[in-house]
BANUGU-475971 format. One record per residue: residue in one letter; x, y, z of N, C-alpha, C in turn. Coordinates in steps of 0.02 Angstrom, whole numbers, plus 50000, padded with zeros to 5 digits. Example, Ala and Ser with C-alpha at 12.3 -4.5 7.8 and 13.67 -1.06 7.14 Angstrom:
BEGIN
PT,type,n_c1,n_c2,n_c3,ca_c1,ca_c2,ca_c3,c_c1,c_c2,c_c3
PT,a,50660,49716,50390,50615,49775,50390,50660,49835,50390
PT,s,50642,49888,50354,50684,49947,50357,50645,50002,50394
***
This chain:
BEGIN
PT,type,n_c1,n_c2,n_c3,ca_c1,ca_c2,ca_c3,c_c1,c_c2,c_c3
PT,m,49616,51552,49218,49559,51524,49280,49525,51464,49246
PT,t,49542,51390,49271,49522,51338,49241,49424,51343,49266
PT,a,49413,51296,49219,49321,51310,49219,49311,51290,49285
PT,n,49333,51236,49315,49322,51205,49369,49336,51269,49425
PT,a,49391,51278,49421,49404,51348,49486,49356,51398,49482
PT,r,49343,51413,49401,49291,51464,49402,49212,51446,49452
PT,s,49209,51408,49429,49150,51377,49457,49137,51374,49539
PT,a,49188,51349,49574,49208,51354,49627,49207,51415,49660
PT,f,49239,51464,49622,49256,51534,49642,49187,51582,49633
PT,e,49146,51559,49576,49079,51610,49573,49029,51567,49628
PT,e,49050,51510,49644,49006,51477,49720,49029,51519,49767
PT,g,49084,51542,49784,49110,51571,49852,49084,51649,49829
PT,l,49062,51679,49781,49056,51731,49778,48978,51745,49805
PT,a,48942,51688,49782,48861,51700,49792,48851,51669,49859
PT,l,48899,51630,49902,48896,51624,49967,48905,51674,50007
PT,e,48952,51722,49987,48977,51777,50033,48938,51830,50031
PT,k,48905,51818,49954,48852,51881,49956,48786,51847,50016
PT,s,48778,51796,50013,48712,51788,50054,48752,51778,50123
PT,g,48800,51802,50148,48813,51812,50206,48845,51759,50235
PT,e,48853,51691,50200,48888,51629,50238,48959,51636,50214
PT,l,48992,51662,50248,49072,51689,50233,49103,51611,50255
PT,d,49094,51578,50303,49127,51511,50315,49137,51474,50249
PT,k,49064,51457,50228,49072,51415,50170,49096,51451,50107
PT,a,49087,51509,50104,49124,51573,50046,49202,51542,50056
PT,l,49229,51544,50119,49301,51538,50119,49316,51471,50096
PT,v,49281,51422,50111,49296,51349,50085,49287,51340,50016
PT,s,49252,51376,49972,49243,51372,49901,49312,51403,49875
PT,y,49331,51478,49900,49373,51523,49874,49450,51474,49884
PT,l,49438,51428,49929,49522,51397,49940,49518,51352,49905
PT,r,49460,51308,49875,49468,51245,49844,49469,51280,49764
PT,a,49435,51351,49753,49454,51366,49682,49533,51385,49682
PT,q,49572,51418,49737,49634,51411,49732,49667,51382,49723
PT,e,49653,51309,49757,49684,51232,49754,49694,51223,49679
PT,m,49647,51247,49617,49631,51224,49563,49676,51279,49530
PT,s,49680,51345,49548,49722,51383,49491,49754,51427,49565
PT,p,49812,51412,49579,49866,51458,49615,49893,51509,49609
PT,q,49901,51519,49540,49926,51570,49511,49865,51635,49494
PT,d,49804,51622,49504,49768,51670,49490,49748,51720,49550
PT,t,49766,51787,49527,49769,51841,49567,49706,51843,49586
PT,e,49664,51852,49573,49597,51867,49591,49570,51830,49620
PT,i,49550,51758,49618,49548,51722,49677,49579,51730,49727
PT,a,49647,51730,49735,49712,51742,49787,49688,51791,49836
PT,y,49643,51856,49810,49654,51919,49825,49600,51901,49875
PT,r,49531,51881,49837,49463,51847,49851,49475,51812,49931
PT,t,49506,51755,49905,49531,51715,49982,49555,51749,50032
PT,a,49596,51799,50018,49633,51844,50062,49578,51865,50121
PT,a,49526,51902,50072,49496,51953,50099,49439,51934,50152
PT,a,49431,51861,50132,49390,51812,50153,49427,51788,50218
PT,l,49484,51781,50225,49523,51755,50284,49504,51810,50311
PT,l,49529,51873,50297,49540,51958,50345,49469,51956,50372
PT,q,49423,51946,50331,49341,51951,50360,49345,51907,50425
PT,a,49356,51836,50418,49344,51784,50464,49392,51791,50519
PT,g,49433,51852,50509,49489,51832,50579,49557,51810,50586
PT,y,49559,51782,50504,49632,51735,50506,49681,51773,50486
PT,l,49704,51836,50532,49746,51882,50503,49810,51849,50491
PT,e,49845,51807,50509,49920,51776,50492,49906,51756,50405
PT,e,49848,51723,50412,49843,51676,50363,49824,51728,50289
PT,a,49792,51778,50310,49770,51823,50270,49833,51872,50255
PT,q,49893,51890,50294,49944,51919,50292,49974,51904,50231
PT,s,49998,51814,50250,50031,51788,50214,50010,51781,50117
PT,q,49926,51786,50128,49912,51782,50058,49923,51851,50029
PT,l,49918,51913,50046,49929,51984,50029,49982,51991,50023
PT,r,50031,51971,50053,50113,51981,50035,50124,51952,49987
PT,r,50103,51898,49972,50118,51858,49905,50093,51894,49854
PT,i,50039,51924,49852,50004,51965,49788,50045,52026,49779
PT,v,50053,52061,49834,50090,52115,49847,50168,52111,49809
PT,f,50206,52053,49818,50261,52029,49794,50260,52022,49699
PT,t,50205,51983,49697,50195,51956,49634,50166,52036,49583
PT,e,50129,52075,49604,50087,52126,49600,50090,52197,49624
PT,p,50163,52222,49617,50161,52273,49662,50137,52351,49647
PT,d,50088,52332,49593,50029,52393,49585,49975,52369,49600
PT,n,49974,52305,49631,49894,52292,49661,49876,52331,49725
PT,l,49824,52404,49700,49831,52464,49769,49798,52415,49825
PT,d,49736,52384,49791,49676,52348,49847,49704,52303,49888
PT,a,49754,52244,49853,49799,52200,49892,49849,52237,49944
PT,r,49870,52297,49917,49919,52329,49966,49871,52353,50020
PT,a,49824,52382,50014,49786,52435,50059,49767,52376,50102
PT,s,49755,52310,50080,49725,52255,50127,49763,52245,50170
PT,l,49819,52232,50152,49890,52209,50186,49898,52263,50236
PT,g,49879,52326,50232,49902,52361,50279,49832,52362,50340
PT,n,49779,52335,50292,49737,52339,50353,49758,52288,50399
PT,c,49769,52214,50379,49805,52168,50411,49852,52181,50467
PT,q,49907,52211,50438,49946,52230,50498,49913,52265,50545
PT,l,49869,52329,50525,49859,52364,50574,49815,52320,50625
PT,l,49779,52276,50609,49743,52235,50645,49783,52185,50682
PT,l,49840,52183,50669,49892,52142,50706,49954,52174,50765
PT,g,49926,52250,50740,49976,52291,50798,50047,52288,50755
PT,d,50041,52288,50714,50112,52306,50665,50111,52379,50638
PT,l,50095,52434,50665,50080,52493,50650,50121,52523,50587
PT,e,50194,52522,50604,50249,52541,50564,50230,52528,50497
PT,n,50226,52467,50488,50216,52429,50413,50156,52440,50389
PT,a,50105,52440,50430,50030,52464,50403,50038,52523,50371
PT,a,50055,52577,50412,50065,52637,50385,50104,52664,50318
PT,q,50148,52624,50312,50199,52625,50250,50161,52611,50200
PT,n,50132,52556,50207,50087,52520,50144,50022,52561,50121
PT,f,49983,52603,50179,49950,52645,50168,49984,52694,50116
PT,q,50036,52716,50169,50064,52780,50104,50071,52775,50059
PT,d,50104,52703,50038,50115,52694,49970,50046,52689,49920
PT,v,50006,52647,49953,49942,52670,49906,49917,52755,49903
PT,l,49935,52777,49961,49903,52849,49955,49941,52884,49906
PT,d,50009,52873,49891,50063,52905,49844,50032,52897,49778
PT,r,50006,52851,49747,49980,52824,49678,49900,52826,49680
PT,s,49876,52841,49742,49805,52849,49727,49761,52890,49796
PT,a,49769,52942,49783,49759,53005,49852,49691,52990,49871
PT,d,49640,52951,49829,49572,52963,49859,49567,52894,49881
PT,n,49609,52845,49878,49585,52780,49903,49552,52757,49961
PT,r,49500,52736,49980,49466,52776,50050,49505,52714,50095
PT,n,49510,52644,50060,49535,52599,50136,49610,52620,50154
PT,a,49636,52656,50101,49703,52676,50129,49686,52743,50185
PT,l,49669,52768,50150,49638,52842,50210,49625,52829,50269
PT,f,49565,52771,50261,49530,52764,50349,49606,52747,50377
PT,g,49644,52688,50349,49680,52657,50380,49734,52697,50382
PT,f,49771,52743,50375,49833,52787,50403,49794,52828,50442
PT,a,49736,52851,50426,49704,52895,50491,49720,52859,50551
PT,t,49681,52809,50552,49675,52756,50605,49746,52745,50628
PT,v,49797,52736,50606,49862,52724,50632,49883,52770,50666
PT,c,49882,52849,50647,49896,52918,50651,49867,52914,50729
PT,l,49818,52894,50731,49773,52919,50799,49797,52845,50856
PT,k,49805,52811,50827,49833,52747,50868,49914,52767,50906
PT,e,49952,52810,50874,50012,52809,50887,50021,52888,50912
PT,g,49956,52915,50916,49958,52987,50960,49966,53037,50921
PT,r,49947,53021,50849,49971,53069,50802,49919,53099,50778
PT,a,49871,53138,50824,49823,53156,50783,49795,53208,50732
PT,d,49863,53257,50754,49870,53304,50688,49876,53275,50618
PT,a,49918,53216,50615,49936,53186,50550,49880,53146,50522
PT,a,49827,53144,50564,49774,53098,50516,49709,53155,50511
PT,l,49724,53213,50515,49676,53260,50491,49666,53271,50411
PT,e,49718,53277,50390,49718,53269,50295,49666,53218,50293
PT,s,49694,53167,50302,49663,53103,50266,49576,53088,50295
PT,v,49560,53119,50352,49514,53120,50376,49467,53173,50357
PT,e,49491,53218,50350,49456,53279,50295,49434,53259,50220
PT,r,49489,53225,50184,49467,53196,50120,49417,53149,50124
PT,l,49419,53108,50173,49361,53046,50187,49294,53073,50197
PT,t,49290,53150,50234,49217,53171,50248,49204,53200,50192
PT,v,49234,53205,50144,49222,53244,50082,49178,53169,50032
PT,l,49227,53125,50024,49205,53057,49995,49158,53031,50036
PT,m,49139,53044,50085,49101,52973,50126,49059,53029,50169
PT,p,49026,53065,50136,48995,53122,50210,48947,53089,50249
PT,h,48915,53037,50219,48857,53000,50281,48878,52934,50302
PT,s,48943,52909,50299,48977,52852,50335,48974,52870,50408
PT,p,48932,52823,50460,48942,52823,50540,49010,52809,50528
PT,a,49056,52767,50519,49127,52746,50511,49163,52807,50510
PT,v,49160,52821,50454,49192,52910,50437,49175,52935,50486
PT,l,49119,52958,50503,49115,53010,50565,49141,52998,50636
PT,t,49135,52940,50639,49160,52896,50701,49235,52927,50704
PT,l,49260,52918,50647,49348,52936,50649,49355,53011,50652
PT,q,49308,53037,50630,49314,53132,50627,49291,53161,50679
PT,a,49255,53129,50721,49256,53133,50779,49296,53102,50826
PT,e,49338,53060,50839,49390,53043,50866,49448,53083,50862
PT,t,49449,53108,50803,49503,53151,50780,49502,53218,50810
PT,q,49432,53240,50804,49406,53307,50849,49437,53305,50913
PT,a,49404,53260,50954,49426,53239,51021,49495,53244,51028
PT,k,49533,53206,50981,49614,53203,51008,49648,53277,50990
PT,t,49612,53302,50943,49652,53377,50926,49634,53432,50994
PT,g,49588,53422,51031,49559,53480,51063,49513,53521,51056
PT,n,49453,53496,51016,49397,53514,50975,49339,53466,51010
PT,g,49324,53467,51083,49277,53413,51103,49208,53429,51091
PT,a,49195,53509,51071,49110,53518,51062,49098,53495,51003
PT,a,49141,53494,50947,49136,53469,50889,49131,53400,50888
PT,a,49182,53352,50925,49175,53283,50927,49128,53273,50945
PT,i,49077,53289,51017,49015,53279,51035,48955,53293,50957
PT,a,48965,53344,50922,48908,53343,50881,48927,53293,50836
PT,t,48991,53294,50817,49003,53226,50751,48981,53148,50786
PT,y,48994,53142,50844,48979,53080,50868,48909,53064,50865
PT,r,48870,53129,50885,48797,53138,50871,48777,53116,50810
PT,k,48808,53140,50772,48795,53141,50707,48784,53065,50678
PT,a,48850,53032,50682,48859,52969,50680,48797,52914,50718
PT,l,48790,52948,50758,48744,52890,50799,48678,52895,50757
PT,k,48653,52973,50736,48586,52973,50693,48587,52931,50653
PT,t,48625,52912,50613,48632,52897,50559,48649,52808,50569
PT,d,48672,52797,50625,48690,52719,50632,48671,52712,50721
PT,p,48627,52715,50755,48609,52709,50815,48647,52643,50864
PT,s,48666,52593,50809,48713,52537,50830,48788,52564,50823
PT,q,48825,52614,50814,48875,52624,50790,48927,52624,50857
PT,t,48954,52562,50884,48982,52556,50935,49024,52607,50966
PT,g,49075,52614,50921,49145,52670,50928,49120,52720,50928
PT,a,49061,52752,50912,49029,52812,50930,48999,52833,50996
PT,l,48973,52751,51017,48946,52763,51085,49006,52774,51127
PT,l,49059,52737,51109,49107,52746,51162,49160,52804,51165
PT,g,49157,52826,51104,49193,52880,51087,49158,52945,51122
PT,l,49090,52963,51100,49057,52988,51130,49060,52994,51215
PT,s,49052,52937,51244,49058,52930,51325,49123,52964,51348
PT,d,49161,52941,51298,49234,52967,51342,49245,53018,51347
PT,v,49211,53080,51285,49213,53143,51278,49171,53165,51350
PT,l,49117,53151,51329,49062,53178,51409,49095,53164,51454
PT,l,49131,53100,51493,49157,53094,51544,49204,53154,51574
PT,r,49231,53174,51517,49289,53209,51538,49249,53277,51557
PT,r,49181,53292,51541,49161,53341,51544,49091,53329,51601
PT,k,49105,53284,51645,49078,53267,51700,48999,53268,51699
PT,r,48980,53246,51616,48910,53229,51598,48891,53162,51607
PT,y,48892,53141,51689,48883,53065,51715,48828,53031,51671
PT,d,48781,53053,51683,48707,53014,51679,48699,53006,51589
PT,e,48716,53055,51555,48728,53034,51479,48775,52984,51458
PT,v,48841,52980,51504,48885,52921,51485,48864,52856,51513
PT,i,48830,52850,51571,48771,52794,51583,48748,52771,51543
PT,e,48704,52816,51514,48638,52785,51461,48691,52764,51398
PT,y,48733,52799,51362,48788,52771,51321,48819,52708,51327
PT,t,48842,52717,51398,48890,52654,51405,48840,52588,51422
PT,i,48787,52592,51430,48757,52524,51459,48741,52499,51390
PT,k,48703,52560,51344,48696,52535,51259,48745,52505,51238
PT,a,48808,52534,51234,48865,52513,51211,48880,52436,51222
PT,n,48872,52420,51286,48872,52357,51330,48848,52307,51315
PT,e,48768,52330,51298,48720,52277,51265,48734,52272,51193
PT,l,48769,52313,51147,48793,52291,51083,48867,52251,51083
PT,a,48904,52284,51123,48955,52239,51123,48988,52215,51188
PT,p,48945,52155,51211,48970,52133,51290,49023,52108,51306
PT,t,49067,52094,51250,49128,52058,51260,49199,52131,51282
PT,d,49171,52188,51249,49218,52241,51257,49210,52284,51320
PT,p,49296,52273,51356,49269,52295,51419,49278,52374,51439
PT,l,49293,52400,51373,49291,52483,51368,49222,52516,51400
PT,a,49162,52485,51371,49105,52517,51406,49087,52516,51461
PT,l,49118,52453,51497,49103,52446,51570,49165,52487,51615
PT,e,49214,52502,51585,49270,52534,51625,49234,52626,51624
PT,l,49203,52646,51580,49167,52709,51561,49111,52716,51597
PT,l,49087,52657,51619,49016,52653,51643,49042,52660,51722
PT,s,49093,52635,51745,49137,52622,51825,49152,52690,51843
PT,d,49191,52733,51787,49210,52812,51798,49153,52836,51796
PT,a,49094,52836,51780,49033,52883,51763,49004,52869,51834
PT,l,48995,52819,51860,48964,52793,51918,49003,52812,51989
PT,a,49073,52813,51972,49112,52847,52034,49108,52912,52040
PT,g,49113,52956,51973,49103,53019,51970,49046,53043,52022
PT,k,49002,53006,52012,48922,53011,52024,48919,53004,52111
PT,g,48984,52972,52133,48972,52950,52202,48965,52890,52226
PT,d,48929,52843,52167,48906,52768,52175,48939,52727,52167
PT,l,48995,52723,52234,49063,52679,52209,49044,52604,52217
PT,q,48979,52591,52266,48983,52514,52259,48964,52504,52175
PT,d,48910,52534,52146,48906,52521,52087,48947,52533,52031
PT,a,49002,52561,52039,49051,52573,52002,49109,52526,52024
PT,l,49092,52504,52067,49144,52429,52088,49113,52362,52049
PT,l,49066,52363,52059,49014,52308,52016,49030,52298,51946
PT,a,49030,52377,51917,49053,52375,51840,49120,52358,51830
PT,a,49171,52393,51868,49261,52393,51884,49264,52293,51865
PT,d,49229,52248,51915,49224,52202,51904,49208,52147,51862
PT,a,49162,52175,51839,49155,52145,51758,49183,52178,51715
PT,a,49224,52227,51706,49252,52235,51655,49332,52190,51650
PT,l,49345,52184,51721,49407,52135,51739,49400,52070,51707
PT,k,49330,52042,51725,49329,51974,51721,49332,51978,51627
PT,l,49320,52022,51584,49322,52029,51514,49392,52038,51503
PT,a,49433,52073,51544,49507,52074,51528,49544,52059,51584
PT,p,49575,52014,51612,49595,51989,51658,49674,52029,51669
PT,a,49680,52045,51627,49760,52069,51628,49776,52155,51612
PT,s,49717,52175,51606,49696,52249,51593,49727,52285,51655
PT,q,49789,52328,51643,49809,52380,51698,49761,52411,51715
PT,s,49714,52463,51660,49682,52500,51688,49613,52485,51740
PT,c,49601,52424,51724,49542,52393,51772,49568,52380,51832
PT,l,49638,52356,51828,49644,52327,51904,49673,52400,51937
PT,v,49709,52443,51907,49711,52509,51963,49630,52546,51967
PT,r,49585,52546,51913,49532,52571,51954,49496,52535,51997
PT,l,49512,52463,52009,49479,52434,52066,49528,52432,52122
PT,s,49575,52456,52128,49624,52479,52172,49610,52540,52208
PT,v,49583,52610,52167,49556,52664,52189,49500,52651,52231
PT,l,49450,52627,52181,49366,52601,52207,49387,52558,52294
PT,n,49427,52519,52283,49410,52492,52341,49456,52523,52398
PT,r,49503,52561,52393,49539,52608,52438,49468,52675,52465
PT,k,49449,52688,52409,49384,52726,52425,49333,52707,52468
PT,l,49314,52637,52457,49286,52615,52507,49298,52576,52580
PT,g,49358,52597,52584,49392,52554,52645,49419,52495,52636
PT,e,49419,52455,52599,49463,52401,52587,49519,52416,52568
PT,h,49571,52433,52621,49631,52438,52590,49675,52386,52571
PT,a,49678,52333,52599,49717,52288,52600,49690,52257,52510
PT,r,49639,52262,52496,49596,52245,52436,49636,52287,52383
PT,a,49631,52346,52400,49654,52404,52356,49737,52403,52348
PT,l,49776,52384,52384,49846,52363,52379,49860,52299,52332
PT,d,49825,52240,52350,49816,52174,52304,49802,52194,52232
PT,y,49757,52232,52198,49751,52272,52140,49804,52298,52106
PT,a,49835,52341,52146,49882,52389,52128,49929,52362,52127
PT,m,49965,52282,52169,50022,52265,52152,50002,52223,52091
PT,k,49960,52205,52077,49939,52161,52000,49938,52203,51940
PT,a,49926,52263,51956,49926,52305,51902,50009,52345,51900
PT,h,50038,52328,51940,50112,52359,51952,50146,52302,51905
PT,d,50133,52244,51915,50173,52162,51900,50137,52163,51818
PT,a,50078,52213,51778,50067,52193,51727,50092,52244,51697
PT,g,50132,52277,51713,50176,52335,51675,50225,52375,51719
PT,r,50272,52357,51749,50316,52387,51792,50341,52456,51775
PT,q,50326,52486,51697,50347,52548,51689,50301,52591,51697
PT,a,50229,52578,51719,50179,52625,51717,50185,52655,51790
PT,q,50145,52741,51779,50163,52757,51841,50106,52757,51877
PT,e,50038,52747,51854,49974,52738,51888,49960,52683,51944
PT,p,49997,52624,51922,49995,52590,51980,50044,52588,52055
PT,l,50109,52622,52022,50142,52633,52074,50106,52714,52132
PT,n,50076,52729,52090,50044,52789,52136,49981,52755,52160
PT,a,49940,52694,52153,49885,52672,52181,49917,52616,52240
PT,i,49993,52606,52236,50011,52574,52290,50031,52609,52334
PT,g,50060,52663,52314,50077,52704,52379,50015,52739,52413
PT,a,49955,52757,52383,49904,52773,52412,49867,52727,52454
PT,a,49880,52659,52442,49853,52602,52480,49892,52585,52546
PT,l,49957,52596,52530,50012,52592,52598,49996,52651,52662
PT,a,49992,52707,52621,49958,52766,52653,49920,52756,52689
PT,a,49859,52729,52671,49784,52713,52699,49790,52658,52743
PT,l,49842,52609,52735,49848,52539,52776,49900,52580,52851
PT,k,49917,52625,52844,49965,52677,52906,50036,52639,52906
PT,h,50059,52628,52826,50140,52622,52818,50162,52680,52769
PT,p,50170,52738,52808,50186,52805,52773,50250,52799,52746
PT,e,50293,52756,52775,50374,52762,52771,50372,52725,52685
PT,e,50335,52657,52696,50341,52626,52646,50306,52667,52574
PT,a,50253,52706,52575,50220,52742,52547,50227,52792,52525
PT,r,50294,52834,52566,50331,52885,52536,50396,52865,52497
PT,s,50430,52785,52517,50485,52747,52449,50453,52749,52401
PT,v,50370,52718,52387,50367,52719,52330,50364,52767,52285
PT,l,50325,52844,52319,50323,52885,52272,50400,52936,52256
PT,t,50453,52915,52311,50495,52942,52292,50554,52919,52235
PT,g,50527,52840,52246,50554,52801,52179,50522,52813,52114
PT,l,50468,52819,52127,50420,52851,52070,50442,52904,52029
PT,a,50470,52961,52069,50484,53035,52049,50562,53019,52021
PT,a,50603,52972,52051,50657,52954,52025,50667,52917,51975
PT,g,50589,52896,51963,50612,52856,51903,50621,52786,51910
PT,n,50626,52754,51971,50643,52697,51990,50583,52652,52006
PT,g,50593,52584,51999,50535,52527,52010,50518,52516,52093
PT,l,50496,52461,52104,50460,52466,52171,50518,52428,52214
PT,d,50531,52461,52274,50584,52451,52317,50552,52368,52321
PT,p,50622,52303,52338,50599,52245,52350,50571,52241,52414
PT,r,50597,52290,52488,50567,52282,52542,50496,52304,52548
PT,v,50485,52346,52498,50409,52366,52491,50364,52313,52473
PT,r,50383,52288,52424,50359,52227,52391,50336,52165,52451
PT,e,50393,52183,52485,50390,52119,52546,50330,52125,52591
PT,t,50333,52191,52611,50294,52234,52659,50208,52229,52622
PT,a,50204,52231,52565,50145,52239,52536,50127,52153,52520
PT,q,50169,52119,52514,50140,52051,52497,50117,52021,52583
PT,e,50142,52046,52627,50140,51999,52684,50073,52053,52724
PT,l,50051,52117,52702,49988,52140,52717,49928,52118,52694
PT,i,49950,52090,52613,49891,52076,52590,49881,51996,52591
PT,s,49939,51963,52632,49929,51886,52654,49889,51895,52724
PT,d,49906,51923,52759,49873,51955,52828,49799,51956,52817
PT,s,49762,51997,52777,49707,52015,52765,49678,51972,52725
PT,r,49700,51906,52684,49665,51843,52672,49652,51812,52721
PT,l,49688,51810,52746,49713,51751,52819,49635,51777,52867
PT,s,49627,51857,52886,49582,51862,52928,49512,51863,52899
PT,g,49519,51877,52821,49460,51884,52793,49438,51950,52784
PT,s,49396,51953,52732,49394,52019,52699,49307,52046,52718
PT,p,49306,52094,52762,49221,52124,52769,49186,52122,52722
PT,r,49205,52119,52649,49157,52107,52588,49132,52048,52590
PT,e,49181,52005,52613,49156,51936,52597,49079,51923,52627
PT,d,49070,51950,52687,49009,51934,52725,48949,51970,52688
PT,q,48959,52026,52631,48898,52056,52604,48882,52010,52544
PT,p,48821,51989,52547,48791,51972,52474,48812,52007,52415
PT,a,48842,51956,52364,48847,51977,52315,48810,52021,52254
PT,r,48802,52083,52224,48769,52100,52193,48758,52078,52132
PT,a,48695,52088,52099,48661,52027,52039,48715,52050,51967
PT,l,48722,51989,51942,48757,51984,51878,48713,51953,51816
PT,t,48721,51974,51765,48657,51946,51722,48714,51871,51699
PT,p,48675,51834,51664,48699,51757,51644,48782,51752,51608
PT,n,48790,51792,51581,48865,51812,51530,48902,51864,51601
PT,g,48892,51874,51633,48940,51892,51682,48949,51969,51692
PT,r,48891,52004,51654,48904,52088,51656,48853,52096,51719
PT,p,48859,52158,51746,48814,52192,51782,48748,52195,51768
PT,d,48705,52184,51811,48636,52189,51786,48599,52254,51810
PT,v,48596,52300,51761,48589,52368,51771,48504,52373,51808
PT,n,48471,52334,51815,48425,52334,51856,48437,52342,51937
PT,t,48494,52316,51967,48494,52331,52025,48557,52357,52033
PT,l,48591,52410,51986,48620,52455,51999,48590,52523,52059
PT,n,48625,52528,52121,48613,52572,52154,48568,52547,52206
PT,e,48550,52477,52213,48505,52449,52272,48544,52431,52324
PT,p,48513,52449,52387,48550,52439,52438,48572,52351,52461
PT,h,48621,52324,52457,48627,52253,52483,48571,52237,52535
PT,r,48527,52188,52529,48492,52170,52564,48507,52112,52625
PT,t,48491,52130,52682,48512,52067,52734,48454,52033,52758
PT,d,48391,52056,52746,48331,52013,52771,48312,51968,52706
PT,t,48259,51937,52745,48243,51909,52671,48169,51931,52642
PT,p,48183,51932,52576,48110,51957,52539,48052,51935,52561
PT,t,48008,51976,52558,47937,51961,52562,47902,51950,52510
PT,q,47849,51910,52508,47812,51884,52441,47820,51956,52413
PT,s,47774,51995,52451,47738,52058,52425,47802,52104,52391
PT,g,47881,52098,52414,47937,52131,52399,47965,52105,52331
PT,d,47946,52024,52310,47963,51999,52266,47923,51997,52209
PT,a,47847,52039,52221,47804,52058,52160,47816,52120,52157
PT,h,47869,52161,52188,47880,52215,52147,47940,52222,52134
PT,r,47989,52180,52105,48034,52184,52075,48044,52237,52016
PT,e,48101,52276,52021,48118,52328,51980,48144,52313,51915
PT,e,48140,52349,51854,48170,52325,51801,48194,52421,51774
PT,m,48243,52406,51722,48248,52475,51706,48246,52469,51628
PT,p,48188,52531,51604,48159,52544,51544,48213,52585,51494
PT,a,48195,52566,51445,48247,52622,51399,48245,52690,51415
PT,p,48297,52732,51402,48295,52796,51409,48255,52835,51400
PT,v,48193,52842,51393,48133,52866,51351,48090,52876,51400
PT,r,48073,52945,51406,48001,52942,51454,47943,52928,51416
PT,t,47895,52915,51457,47835,52884,51407,47772,52930,51464
PT,e,47726,52900,51435,47650,52932,51474,47652,52884,51517
PT,e,47664,52795,51530,47655,52761,51564,47712,52782,51638
PT,t,47765,52785,51633,47813,52803,51662,47804,52882,51714
PT,d,47762,52911,51667,47737,52981,51706,47695,52989,51739
PT,a,47630,52939,51722,47561,52953,51755,47544,52936,51812
PT,s,47615,52920,51864,47600,52911,51919,47602,52974,51972
PT,g,47555,52952,52025,47529,53002,52054,47595,53028,52110
PT,p,47605,53082,52145,47637,53106,52175,47666,53060,52232
PT,g,47742,53025,52233,47739,52991,52293,47747,52923,52267
PT,n,47685,52897,52208,47681,52835,52191,47723,52814,52131
PT,g,47743,52866,52104,47789,52872,52047,47860,52802,52048
PT,p,47876,52780,51980,47943,52762,52004,47995,52820,52021
PT,a,48048,52791,52056,48098,52838,52096,48160,52838,52036
PT,p,48200,52905,52021,48245,52903,51998,48299,52855,51995
PT,t,48345,52821,51977,48405,52788,51975,48469,52824,51979
PT,v,48515,52789,52008,48579,52821,51996,48588,52811,51901
PT,l,48557,52791,51875,48570,52805,51800,48541,52862,51775
PT,g,48500,52896,51809,48476,52945,51776,48407,52930,51746
PT,l,48386,52874,51748,48329,52848,51710,48276,52835,51754
PT,q,48230,52811,51739,48177,52801,51785,48153,52707,51783
PT,r,48143,52677,51842,48147,52609,51860,48059,52622,51844
PT,r,48028,52557,51805,47957,52539,51808,47930,52484,51840
PT,d,47891,52489,51902,47891,52427,51914,47850,52378,51882
PT,r,47865,52318,51899,47830,52259,51864,47797,52229,51909
PT,t,47719,52222,51901,47680,52168,51938,47649,52137,51904
***
């Protein structure tokens, strides 16, 4: 490493330590330009590229390092992480396994290998790595979250709930733990808790549709279909091509009597992935609700036989959707429910009926807001009949005067 390269490299280290990753990356790249053969500089540059989200560039750098130094376990584990993020699970697993064959306690490789196994639906194969990790890092929120996910996927739901709570006690902002815990609680129909956790997760990670999807399912489980629809709509805005969001919206619209709209969403879900069964189920249900039993039976018969959607059924569905659009949708006459500026549902308005009257001045003065999910003297002090009423979220609203 030349003197100038070392100066730029050390500048990058200082900038990275102070949290200025973009500037650090510039310094690392400058140092690498001066000493292109230096592995230490190359590795730090690759690590910075990986952290900054430049996955292809990081992978290219790491491959060169591993090719030059096959025994560089840090680079190989980082290459596995990069491939994991890129969705190349096979090569990621191979690199993690190669590291573990030489260093059984490499934390990076243990975490990565377990994650790959969970993504591939092989939770049992993740157990050994997770157990070793929990011995090495017993208080890590990320490791506890991984352990809880493994427990949930190996049928130990009660232990998963306890471990997720332990992770959140260590780090209340651990979004993965909030979402994982919500998923387990949803299966147990503990809807109020799911609503509380998903709202918090949505606040922490507003661009992740999963929190809104889980929130929608919990609200639907409580029978609050309009609020569930609002959350599902917001989730779809974040992931317009999400098959699960489209199917969810189809089911909710059908339950609300919007059968043509339900069919429209089901068709879009089918077109997003024609091998999936859920969209075909939704198409059949919507057609049956629209009084087209023969077409509905055709869809379900084709589904059982492993066939796709019959072209004649598609034509009928498209005609029904088109006719509905021409005649107008009943929901279009209703005022839209509130969304926050970033397009997320306004939890302060969940479960409030749509108003058709003009609010009075006194009504405006009593707008409701959602406090934190903690009971306080302020919320409990109201006399009988005067206190804030429970909302669909299972919390208490506080009047703002």
